[in-house]
C-alpha positions, 0 to 999 in steps of 0.5 A: 087067319091068312096074312092077306087080310093085311092087304085088306084089314075089312075083308069081311066087308070087301069079300064077305064069302071069302074063306077068310070072311067065312073063318070069321063067321066060324069064329063068331059061331064058336065064341057064341057056343064056347059058353051056353050057361053065360051070355058073352056080351063084351069080348075083349081082344088081344095079343101078346105082342104088336104086329099079330093082328089084333085090331084087324081080328076085332073089327072084322069079328065086329062085321060079321055079328053086324052082318048077322042082324046084331047091334054091335059096338067096337070101342077101340081101348088101345089108348097107346096106338089106337087104329079102329078109326083108321080101319073103321074109317072115322074120325078119332078127334074125339072118343073113349078117353073124351068121355072118361075125361068129362069133355064129352058126352057118350053120344058125342062119341058113338059113331056110326060106321059104313055098316048097317048095325056097327058103331064104334067109339075110337079111342080119342086123344092119347092120354098120359095115363091109360092104365088108370083111365081104363081102370076108373069107376067111370070106364066101368060105368061105361061098359054098364050104360053100353051093355044096355045099348048094344048085343055085342061089345067087342073092345081092342086093347094093347098086347098083354105082354106090353102094358097092364091095360089088357089085364084091366078091360079083361077083367070087366069083360065076360070073355077074352081072345087072344090073337097069336101070329103063328110064325113070329110067337114063341110058346113061352111068350103065349103061355106067359100072356094066357098067365097074365090073363088067368092072374086077373081072373079073365075068361079066356075063350079062344086063341086065334093063330093069325098068319097061318100059310093056306098049305098049313092050315088048308082054309087060313084059319085055326080056333083052339080053346085056350081056357084049360090049356 
Protein backbone atom coordinates (compact mmCIF):
# COMPACT_ATOMS: atom_id res chain seq x y z
CA UNK A 1 0.00 0.00 0.00
CA UNK A 2 1.13 3.56 -0.58
CA UNK A 3 2.13 5.97 2.16
CA UNK A 4 -0.53 8.36 0.86
CA UNK A 5 -3.19 6.29 2.61
CA UNK A 6 -2.12 8.00 5.82
CA UNK A 7 -3.61 11.28 4.59
CA UNK A 8 -6.96 9.66 3.74
CA UNK A 9 -7.43 6.65 6.05
CA UNK A 10 -10.63 5.55 4.30
CA UNK A 11 -9.44 5.83 0.72
CA UNK A 12 -11.82 3.01 -0.27
CA UNK A 13 -14.75 5.22 0.71
CA UNK A 14 -13.36 8.53 -0.55
CA UNK A 15 -12.08 7.25 -3.90
CA UNK A 16 -13.25 3.66 -4.52
CA UNK A 17 -11.81 3.56 -8.06
CA UNK A 18 -8.29 4.64 -7.12
CA UNK A 19 -5.32 2.24 -7.51
CA UNK A 20 -5.04 1.98 -3.74
CA UNK A 21 -8.70 1.03 -3.42
CA UNK A 22 -8.23 -1.56 -6.13
CA UNK A 23 -5.33 -2.97 -4.11
CA UNK A 24 -7.63 -3.49 -1.13
CA UNK A 25 -10.13 -5.24 -3.39
CA UNK A 26 -7.36 -7.55 -4.59
CA UNK A 27 -6.53 -8.24 -0.96
CA UNK A 28 -10.17 -9.11 -0.31
CA UNK A 29 -10.19 -11.50 -3.27
CA UNK A 30 -6.93 -13.14 -2.22
CA UNK A 31 -8.33 -13.77 1.25
CA UNK A 32 -11.44 -15.36 -0.23
CA UNK A 33 -9.30 -17.77 -2.26
CA UNK A 34 -6.56 -18.33 0.33
CA UNK A 35 -8.23 -21.52 1.56
CA UNK A 36 -11.14 -22.93 -0.37
CA UNK A 37 -11.72 -25.69 2.19
CA UNK A 38 -12.30 -23.36 5.15
CA UNK A 39 -14.75 -20.48 5.39
CA UNK A 40 -12.74 -17.48 6.62
CA UNK A 41 -15.22 -15.41 8.59
CA UNK A 42 -13.12 -13.84 11.34
CA UNK A 43 -9.97 -12.03 10.15
CA UNK A 44 -7.52 -10.60 12.65
CA UNK A 45 -5.20 -7.80 11.51
CA UNK A 46 -1.98 -7.06 13.35
CA UNK A 47 1.55 -5.75 12.73
CA UNK A 48 5.01 -6.18 14.19
CA UNK A 49 5.19 -2.70 15.73
CA UNK A 50 3.22 0.52 16.03
CA UNK A 51 2.69 2.83 13.07
CA UNK A 52 2.71 0.22 10.29
CA UNK A 53 -0.85 0.82 9.11
CA UNK A 54 -2.73 -2.13 10.61
CA UNK A 55 -5.76 -0.04 11.63
CA UNK A 56 -5.97 1.70 8.25
CA UNK A 57 -5.70 -1.68 6.52
CA UNK A 58 -8.41 -3.13 8.80
CA UNK A 59 -10.84 -0.30 8.07
CA UNK A 60 -10.29 -0.22 4.31
CA UNK A 61 -10.56 -3.98 4.03
CA UNK A 62 -13.84 -3.83 5.96
CA UNK A 63 -15.15 -1.18 3.57
CA UNK A 64 -14.31 -3.27 0.50
CA UNK A 65 -16.21 -6.24 1.92
CA UNK A 66 -19.19 -3.97 2.67
CA UNK A 67 -19.05 -2.53 -0.84
CA UNK A 68 -19.35 -6.09 -2.13
CA UNK A 69 -22.64 -6.44 -0.26
CA UNK A 70 -21.35 -8.50 2.65
CA UNK A 71 -22.60 -7.77 6.15
CA UNK A 72 -19.40 -6.66 7.89
CA UNK A 73 -18.37 -5.90 11.45
CA UNK A 74 -15.08 -4.38 12.51
CA UNK A 75 -14.06 -4.88 16.15
CA UNK A 76 -11.47 -2.58 17.69
CA UNK A 77 -9.68 -5.07 19.94
CA UNK A 78 -6.71 -2.74 20.39
CA UNK A 79 -7.62 -1.97 23.97
CA UNK A 80 -4.43 0.01 24.53
CA UNK A 81 -4.37 2.56 21.70
CA UNK A 82 -7.69 2.26 19.84
CA UNK A 83 -8.16 4.21 16.61
CA UNK A 84 -11.10 2.71 14.72
CA UNK A 85 -13.59 5.12 16.29
CA UNK A 86 -11.55 7.98 14.79
CA UNK A 87 -11.28 6.35 11.36
CA UNK A 88 -14.97 5.41 11.15
CA UNK A 89 -16.18 8.53 12.97
CA UNK A 90 -18.19 7.01 15.82
CA UNK A 91 -18.34 7.49 19.58
CA UNK A 92 -16.02 5.49 21.82
CA UNK A 93 -17.94 6.17 25.03
CA UNK A 94 -18.95 2.51 25.22
CA UNK A 95 -17.65 -0.46 23.30
CA UNK A 96 -16.05 -3.88 23.56
CA UNK A 97 -14.78 -3.40 27.11
CA UNK A 98 -18.23 -2.24 28.22
CA UNK A 99 -19.79 -5.51 27.05
CA UNK A 100 -17.03 -7.73 28.42
CA UNK A 101 -17.23 -6.02 31.82
CA UNK A 102 -21.04 -6.45 31.94
CA UNK A 103 -21.68 -2.69 31.79
CA UNK A 104 -23.61 -2.79 28.49
CA UNK A 105 -25.57 -5.18 26.37
CA UNK A 106 -24.16 -6.08 22.96
CA UNK A 107 -26.79 -4.17 20.99
CA UNK A 108 -25.80 -0.95 22.78
CA UNK A 109 -22.26 -1.07 21.36
CA UNK A 110 -23.03 -2.33 17.84
CA UNK A 111 -22.82 0.95 15.98
CA UNK A 112 -23.75 1.76 12.40
CA UNK A 113 -21.27 3.63 10.23
CA UNK A 114 -21.84 5.99 7.31
CA UNK A 115 -21.45 3.04 4.93
CA UNK A 116 -24.09 0.48 4.09
CA UNK A 117 -23.49 -3.03 5.45
CA UNK A 118 -20.66 -1.91 7.78
CA UNK A 119 -20.96 -1.86 11.58
CA UNK A 120 -18.37 -1.35 14.30
CA UNK A 121 -17.80 -2.28 17.91
CA UNK A 122 -15.33 0.34 19.15
CA UNK A 123 -12.92 -0.50 21.94
CA UNK A 124 -14.75 1.39 24.67
CA UNK A 125 -12.92 2.70 27.76
CA UNK A 126 -9.33 1.48 28.05
CA UNK A 127 -9.17 -1.22 30.77
CA UNK A 128 -6.34 -1.96 33.21
CA UNK A 129 -6.14 -5.61 32.05
CA UNK A 130 -6.56 -5.84 28.25
CA UNK A 131 -4.99 -9.29 27.84
CA UNK A 132 -7.14 -10.88 30.53
CA UNK A 133 -10.31 -9.36 29.07
CA UNK A 134 -9.56 -10.65 25.56
CA UNK A 135 -8.71 -14.11 26.91
CA UNK A 136 -11.97 -14.38 28.82
CA UNK A 137 -14.70 -16.91 28.09
CA UNK A 138 -17.06 -13.98 27.61
CA UNK A 139 -14.95 -12.73 24.68
CA UNK A 140 -15.04 -16.14 23.06
CA UNK A 141 -18.79 -16.35 23.53
CA UNK A 142 -19.24 -12.84 22.13
CA UNK A 143 -17.41 -13.80 18.93
CA UNK A 144 -19.59 -16.87 18.51
CA UNK A 145 -22.71 -14.72 18.85
CA UNK A 146 -21.41 -12.18 16.34
CA UNK A 147 -20.62 -14.89 13.78
CA UNK A 148 -24.33 -15.61 13.55
CA UNK A 149 -25.06 -11.95 12.80
CA UNK A 150 -22.32 -11.00 10.33
CA UNK A 151 -20.75 -12.45 7.19
CA UNK A 152 -17.28 -11.04 7.88
CA UNK A 153 -15.72 -9.91 11.16
CA UNK A 154 -12.45 -7.97 11.05
CA UNK A 155 -10.55 -7.63 14.32
CA UNK A 156 -7.98 -4.87 14.78
CA UNK A 157 -5.43 -5.81 17.47
CA UNK A 158 -2.23 -4.35 18.95
CA UNK A 159 1.15 -5.18 17.35
CA UNK A 160 2.09 -8.79 17.94
CA UNK A 161 5.58 -8.08 19.30
CA UNK A 162 4.39 -5.45 21.77
CA UNK A 163 1.92 -7.39 23.94
CA UNK A 164 0.20 -10.79 24.06
CA UNK A 165 -3.21 -9.44 22.96
CA UNK A 166 -2.70 -10.29 19.29
CA UNK A 167 -1.70 -13.87 20.10
CA UNK A 168 -4.83 -14.27 22.20
CA UNK A 169 -7.12 -13.05 19.43
CA UNK A 170 -5.22 -14.93 16.72
CA UNK A 171 -6.10 -18.20 18.41
CA UNK A 172 -9.80 -17.24 18.15
CA UNK A 173 -9.70 -16.11 14.50
CA UNK A 174 -10.06 -18.01 11.24
CA UNK A 175 -7.16 -16.15 9.66
CA UNK A 176 -4.52 -13.52 10.42
CA UNK A 177 -3.19 -10.71 8.25
CA UNK A 178 0.11 -9.14 9.26
CA UNK A 179 0.84 -5.61 8.05
CA UNK A 180 4.53 -4.85 7.60
CA UNK A 181 6.02 -1.43 6.86
CA UNK A 182 8.36 -2.19 3.96
CA UNK A 183 10.78 0.61 4.77
CA UNK A 184 10.75 0.30 8.54
CA UNK A 185 10.55 -3.29 9.74
CA UNK A 186 13.60 -5.51 9.54
CA UNK A 187 13.34 -9.12 8.44
CA UNK A 188 14.21 -10.57 11.85
CA UNK A 189 11.39 -8.61 13.50
CA UNK A 190 8.88 -9.89 10.95
CA UNK A 191 10.10 -13.45 11.48
CA UNK A 192 9.79 -13.09 15.25
CA UNK A 193 6.25 -11.81 14.82
CA UNK A 194 5.37 -14.80 12.64
CA UNK A 195 6.94 -17.17 15.18
CA UNK A 196 4.80 -15.62 17.94
CA UNK A 197 1.69 -16.29 15.89
CA UNK A 198 2.82 -19.83 15.07
CA UNK A 199 3.15 -20.53 18.81
CA UNK A 200 -0.61 -20.19 19.27
CA UNK A 201 -1.53 -22.08 16.12
CA UNK A 202 -2.61 -18.97 14.22
CA UNK A 203 -3.37 -19.31 10.53
CA UNK A 204 -1.36 -16.59 8.82
CA UNK A 205 -3.22 -16.10 5.55
CA UNK A 206 -1.13 -13.21 4.25
CA UNK A 207 1.30 -10.37 4.72
CA UNK A 208 0.53 -6.86 3.51
CA UNK A 209 3.61 -4.79 2.66
CA UNK A 210 2.74 -1.19 3.41
CA UNK A 211 4.26 2.16 2.40
CA UNK A 212 5.81 0.97 -0.84
CA UNK A 213 6.73 3.71 -3.30
CA UNK A 214 5.05 3.66 -6.71
CA UNK A 215 8.35 3.16 -8.50
CA UNK A 216 9.04 0.04 -6.45
CA UNK A 217 5.57 -1.49 -6.37
CA UNK A 218 4.25 -0.52 -9.82
CA UNK A 219 0.79 -0.14 -8.36
CA UNK A 220 1.07 0.55 -4.64
CA UNK A 221 0.51 -2.94 -3.36
CA UNK A 222 2.14 -6.24 -2.54
CA UNK A 223 0.55 -9.32 -1.01
CA UNK A 224 2.45 -12.43 0.00
CA UNK A 225 1.23 -15.72 1.40
CA UNK A 226 2.89 -16.17 4.75
CA UNK A 227 1.75 -19.45 6.27
CA UNK A 228 4.58 -21.55 4.90
CA UNK A 229 7.46 -19.09 4.75
